[in-house]
C-alpha positions as CSV (number, residue, x, y, z in Angstrom):
1,M,-15.1,55.5,-32.6
2,P,-12.4,53.5,-34.4
3,L,-13.6,50.9,-36.9
4,L,-11.6,48.2,-35.2
5,D,-11.5,48.4,-31.4
6,D,-9.7,46.0,-29.0
7,H,-12.8,44.1,-28.2
8,L,-13.6,43.3,-31.8
9,R,-9.9,42.6,-32.6
10,S,-9.8,40.0,-29.9
11,R,-12.9,38.2,-31.2
12,L,-12.1,38.0,-34.9
13,P,-10.8,34.5,-36.0
14,R,-7.6,34.2,-38.0
15,R,-7.7,34.3,-41.8
16,N,-8.8,30.9,-43.4
17,S,-10.0,29.5,-40.0
18,Q,-13.6,29.3,-41.4
19,E,-12.9,28.4,-45.0
20,A,-14.4,24.9,-44.5
21,E,-17.6,26.3,-43.0
22,D,-20.8,26.3,-45.2
23,D,-22.2,29.2,-43.2
24,P,-19.4,31.1,-41.5
25,L,-19.9,33.4,-38.6
26,V,-20.0,37.2,-39.3
27,Y,-18.5,39.3,-36.5
28,A,-18.9,42.8,-37.8
29,K,-20.5,45.0,-40.4
30,F,-19.0,48.1,-41.8
31,H,-21.1,50.4,-44.1
32,L,-20.9,53.6,-46.0
33,P,-23.9,55.7,-44.8
34,G,-26.4,56.7,-47.6
35,T,-25.3,53.8,-49.8
36,S,-25.8,50.1,-50.1
37,R,-22.1,49.4,-49.7
38,A,-21.4,47.1,-46.8
39,W,-18.5,44.9,-45.7
40,Y,-19.3,41.8,-43.5
41,V,-16.2,40.5,-41.7
42,T,-15.7,36.8,-41.1
43,E,-12.0,36.6,-40.5
44,S,-8.9,38.9,-40.1
45,E,-5.2,39.0,-39.5
46,P,-2.8,41.7,-38.7
47,R,-0.5,43.0,-41.5
48,G,2.0,45.4,-39.9
49,Q,0.1,48.5,-38.9
50,D,-2.9,47.4,-41.0
51,Y,-5.5,44.6,-40.8
52,L,-6.5,42.3,-43.6
53,F,-10.1,41.2,-43.4
54,F,-12.0,38.6,-45.3
55,G,-15.8,38.5,-45.7
56,F,-18.7,39.3,-47.9
57,V,-18.8,42.7,-49.7
58,A,-22.3,44.0,-50.6
59,G,-22.1,46.2,-53.7
60,P,-20.2,43.8,-55.9
61,N,-21.8,40.9,-53.8
62,E,-18.7,38.8,-53.5
63,F,-16.4,37.3,-51.0
64,R,-13.0,38.9,-50.9
65,E,-10.2,40.4,-48.8
66,F,-10.2,44.0,-47.8
67,R,-8.0,46.1,-45.6
68,L,-8.8,48.3,-42.6
69,S,-6.8,51.1,-44.3
70,E,-9.0,50.7,-47.5
71,L,-12.1,51.2,-45.4
72,D,-10.6,54.2,-43.6
73,A,-9.8,55.8,-47.0
74,I,-13.3,55.5,-48.5
75,R,-15.4,58.7,-48.7
76,G,-19.0,59.1,-49.8
77,L,-20.4,61.9,-52.0
78,F,-20.5,64.3,-49.1
79,E,-17.3,63.1,-47.4
80,E,-19.1,60.4,-45.3
81,R,-16.8,57.8,-43.8
82,V,-17.2,54.1,-43.5
83,E,-18.7,53.3,-40.1
84,R,-19.1,50.1,-38.0
85,D,-22.7,49.1,-37.3
86,L,-22.6,48.9,-33.5
87,A,-26.1,47.3,-33.5
88,F,-25.1,44.6,-35.9
89,P,-26.0,41.1,-34.5
90,E,-23.1,38.7,-34.8
91,G,-24.3,35.4,-36.4
92,P,-24.2,33.0,-39.3
93,L,-23.8,34.6,-42.7
94,T,-27.2,33.4,-44.0
95,D,-28.9,35.0,-40.9
96,V,-27.2,38.4,-41.0
97,V,-26.5,39.3,-44.6
98,P,-29.5,40.4,-46.6
99,A,-30.2,38.4,-49.8
100,P,-29.1,40.4,-52.9
101,D,-31.9,41.8,-55.0
102,S,-33.0,39.5,-57.8
């Protein structure tokens, strides 16, 4: 299954559309199996043949931009690829992103 299908693409809000929100909605979670790396998507915009996402990145635990092509290129120790969590429940950031370890 592709990371970004037509259904998800049609639901994602444009880049900067949630910047005034204290608790933006998260629409998708991508993760690298076997690791704690995860990308939580709040916004996107097409960039030629690519897509630019914005959201929370677990690992460095920061908000930042990341590209679909970047996710497609990542490989794990045993060549695992980034996957989209199809069971991920869309919702406010504070409800769907686990709190970082203290």
